[in-house]
C-alpha positions in Angstrom: 68.5 79.9 82.6 71.5 77.9 80.9 74.7 78.9 81.3 75.6 81.3 78.7 72.5 83.1 78.6 72.0 86.4 80.1 69.2 88.8 80.8 69.1 92.3 81.2 67.9 93.5 84.8 68.3 96.8 86.9 70.6 96.7 89.5 68.3 97.6 92.0 66.5 93.8 91.3 69.5 92.4 92.6 69.7 93.1 96.2 70.9 90.0 98.1 71.6 88.2 94.8 74.4 85.7 94.9 77.2 85.6 92.4 79.8 83.1 91.7 83.0 85.2 90.8 82.2 88.5 92.5 84.4 87.4 95.4 87.4 86.4 93.6 87.0 89.6 91.1 87.1 91.8 94.4 89.6 89.8 95.7 91.9 90.5 92.6 91.0 94.4 92.8 92.5 94.3 96.3 95.5 92.6 95.9 96.8 94.5 92.6 95.6 97.8 94.6 97.9 97.2 97.7 100.7 95.5 95.9 101.1 98.7 93.6 101.0 101.1 96.4 103.7 98.6 98.3 105.9 98.6 95.5 105.8 101.1 92.9 104.3 103.9 94.8 107.2 106.1 95.3 110.1 105.1 92.7 110.6 107.5 90.0 112.1 106.0 86.6 112.8 107.5 83.4 112.5 106.4 80.1 114.3 108.2 76.8 111.7 109.6 74.5 113.2 110.3 70.9 112.9 114.1 70.1 112.3 115.0 73.6 115.0 113.4 75.7 114.7 111.4 79.3 111.0 111.5 80.2 110.3 110.6 84.2 107.4 108.4 85.4 106.0 107.0 88.3 107.3 103.3 88.4 103.8 102.4 90.1 102.1 103.0 86.5 103.2 99.3 85.3 100.6 97.8 87.4 98.4 100.2 89.1 96.0 100.7 86.2 95.0 97.2 86.2 93.0 98.0 89.2 91.1 100.7 87.5 90.8 97.6 84.7 89.3 95.4 87.4 86.9 98.4 88.5 85.7 99.0 85.2 84.8 95.1 85.3 83.2 95.0 88.6 81.0 98.3 87.4 80.1 96.9 84.3 78.9 93.1 85.4 78.1 93.3 88.6 76.7 97.2 89.0 77.7 100.2 90.7 76.7 99.3 94.4 78.9 96.2 94.2 82.0 97.9 92.8 81.4 100.6 95.8 81.8 97.7 97.8 84.8 96.6 96.6 86.2 100.2 96.4 85.6 100.6 100.4 87.0 97.2 100.6 90.2 98.4 99.0 90.0 101.9 100.8 90.0 99.6 104.3 92.9 97.5 103.2 95.0 100.9 102.5 94.1 102.1 105.7 95.3 99.0 107.5 98.4 98.7 105.4 99.5 102.3 106.3 99.0 101.6 110.4 100.7 98.3 110.1 103.5 99.9 108.2 103.9 102.9 110.6 103.9 100.3 113.7 106.3 98.0 112.2 108.6 100.4 111.0 108.7 102.4 114.3 109.2 98.9 116.6 112.5 98.9 118.5 115.2 97.5 116.8 116.9 94.4 117.7 120.4 94.3 118.3 122.6 93.2 115.5 120.0 94.0 113.1 121.1 96.4 110.4 118.0 96.2 108.0 116.5 99.3 109.9 117.5 102.2 107.2 116.6 100.2 104.3 113.3 99.1 105.7 112.2 102.8 106.8 113.4 104.0 103.1 110.9 101.5 101.7 108.1 101.2 104.1 108.5 104.5 105.9 106.5 106.4 103.8 105.0 109.7 105.5 101.7 110.3 106.3 101.5 113.1 103.8 102.1 110.2 100.7 99.7 107.9 102.5 96.8 110.4 102.8 97.3 111.6 99.2 97.5 107.8 97.8 94.3 107.1 99.8 92.3 110.2 98.7 93.2 110.0 95.2 92.0 106.2 95.2 88.7 107.2 96.9 87.8 110.0 94.3 89.5 108.6 91.3 87.7 105.1 91.5 84.5 106.2 92.7 84.1 108.8 89.5 85.8 106.0 87.2 82.7 103.7 88.8 79.9 106.2 88.5 81.0 107.4 85.1 81.0 104.1 83.4 77.6 103.2 85.0 75.9 106.1 83.7 77.5 105.6 80.4 76.3 102.2 80.0 72.7 103.4 80.6 73.1 106.2 77.9 74.6 103.8 75.5 72.1 101.1 76.4 74.9 98.6 76.9 76.8 99.2 73.5 80.3 100.6 72.9 81.7 99.0 75.7 85.3 100.5 74.7 83.4 104.3 75.1 82.5 103.8 78.7 86.0 101.9 79.7 87.9 104.6 78.2 86.1 107.3 78.9 85.7 106.6 82.8 89.4 106.2 83.0 90.0 109.8 81.6 87.9 111.0 84.3 88.9 108.7 87.1 92.7 108.5 86.2 92.4 112.5 85.6 91.2 112.9 89.0 93.6 110.6 90.8 96.6 112.1 89.3 95.6 115.6 89.6 95.1 114.5 93.5 98.1 112.4 94.3 101.1 114.2 93.0 100.4 117.7 94.4 99.2 116.4 98.1 102.0 113.9 98.0 104.9 115.7 96.5 104.5 119.5 96.3 107.5 121.6 97.7 109.5 118.3 98.1 113.6 119.3 97.4 113.8 116.2 95.5 110.5 116.6 93.5 110.8 120.3 91.7 107.6 121.5 90.4 108.4 120.8 86.5 109.4 117.4 87.2 106.3 116.8 89.5 104.3 118.1 86.6 106.2 115.6 83.6 105.4 112.4 86.2 102.0 113.8 86.7 101.2 114.1 83.0 102.9 111.1 82.1 101.2 109.1 84.6 97.6 110.2 83.2 98.8 109.6 79.5 100.3 106.3 80.4 97.4 104.7 82.6 94.8 105.9 79.9 97.0 104.1 77.2 96.9 101.2 79.4 93.1 101.0 79.3 93.5 101.2 75.7 95.7 98.5 75.1 94.1 96.3 77.8 90.6 97.0 75.9 90.7 93.4 74.4 91.5 91.9 77.7 88.5 94.0 79.2 86.0 92.4 76.4 87.0 89.0 76.9 86.9 89.1 80.8 83.6 91.1 80.9 81.8 88.6 78.0 83.2 85.6 79.8 81.9 86.9 83.3 78.4 88.0 82.0 78.0 84.6 80.2 78.8 82.9 83.6 76.8 85.0 85.8 73.7 85.0 83.5 72.9 88.8 83.8 73.2 92.2 82.3 73.1 94.7 84.7 72.0 98.3 84.5 72.2 100.9 87.0 69.0 102.2 86.6 67.3 104.1 89.3 70.9 103.2 91.5 71.7 105.7 94.4 75.1 107.0 93.3 76.2 107.9 96.9 79.7 106.6 97.5 78.9 106.5 101.4 77.5 103.3 101.7 78.4 99.8 101.2 75.2 98.4 100.7 74.1 96.1 97.6 
């Protein structure tokens, strides 16, 4: 088969297959996931909306949705099983990051070093936030991947935009519904109305990002499919999340 050609195959026929770019896409997925959780998870910002006034949003919204775009790419190009492996790799990376943050923050402070308060403020997230983030990521990304894979079968591989946006609505909806109440409900600096506003704005903006990035998704998916030479359909796939096998 010449470069640029591709054949339609069922995912179960690709067990043990080697893809040229899969590892690179999976690394990009994990990197974006970790950085968006470290840098933007807790900061609450605000934007003035005409006729509404100040509207709060979580700063992580600027970059975290890119992980969902990459999840879409992984599922669309390589199938659910390989996307599932990437999701588990991201989950393991989040778990290691949480353990590393907890350990480093609690190491004894050297005499004369004055950065501990700032270090604790940035990296000292409580276990409530960490566990909420991991639970939301796990549920949201798996739902996103399953919905996209099944919609690809229903649409016979057509109308990519319907499944990238549709899967994001489901996945990001679950992510927001799980993360914010688990992480912030009942905290003094997160009143219920502010939490609901942020949760709603996060969901709307995440889906909006997916819509805005649709041309980019089309370009990346098209290039990868030509590069890998296959069109994967998850017919007969076991959609359990409790596996990392491909």
